[in-house]
N, C-alpha and C positions, 0 to 999 in steps of 0.2 A: 515438523509435523508435516504425514504423512500426506495431506491435501494438498498444504499449497506445490510439495516438492514432484507431488502425484497430477495436481492444474499445472505448475510452473513445466516437465516433461513431457508432455502429451499435445500442450499447444506450441511446446521452441520457445524458449526463452525471448529472444525476442520476436516473438509473435505475442505470448504473456506482451514483454515492458512495454509494448505498442497497447494494447486493452487497459494495463495500468493507468497507467499515461495519460490518452483518450476521457478516463474514465476519469482519476487525480482532477484534472480539469476541468471537468464538468462540475465536480461535488464545493470545489473551493471558489467557484463561479457564481454558486450555488443554481445551475439551470441542471432542468431535470429533464430526460431526455428520454421518453420511455424508447425507447431500440437500442439504446446504449443499455439504461440497466436492466432489459430486458439478458441484453447479449454476455455483457457482461457482469451483468449484477455480484457473479460471484466473489467478485475482489471487491465490494462491496464493504465486506465487513470489516477487512487490513486497512481501510482510511478510515471507516467509525465504529471500531472497534478493537485496533488494534491502535494506530496514531493515533487518529486524533484525540484518545483520551491520554496518552503516555506522554504527546507533544508539547513545549513549548512555543505559545499561536505565538510571541513575538517572533524568535528563533530556526525557530522548527525544530529543537532540541531534542534528542529525545530525553527527556526528562529523568525515567526509569528505563529499564526493561520490561521485556513483555512478556516471558515468563520470571522464573522465580534459578537461582545461578547468578554470576559470572558473565562476562559476555558468548567465553566459550562454551557456555553451555547453552547457547541459546539458538534453537534451529536456525543452519546455517541457508534453506531457500525464504519462510520469510522473515531472515531481518533484508534479505537482497531485494524483495519486495517491497517493506519496509524503502529503503534506500533510494528506491522507483520516485516512492509516492515523498517520501523525504523528498529531493528534488522536486518537483515535482511543487511543490506547497511553499518553498522555497523563494520560487520564481514567482509563482501567487504574490508571495512577502512583497515584493520587489518592483 
């Protein structure tokens, strides 16, 4: 998915990781910060539309892959974004 890789590459991997982490914490804790959503809202669909529908709510494990095919068929950068979200979700569970 070129949108993810373009965002990740143009914003820098570490900066993108920080943005996703901050937004994930807010979403998982049920908080709404308008500034955060305005600035980092482009990551929101990866939490609400990709990760939450396919993850096990008890463990954070992915029940299915986000796109058709096997693990090697998944877009690399999308999977990297989902790993960051998954790590934050697991922290939230504990």
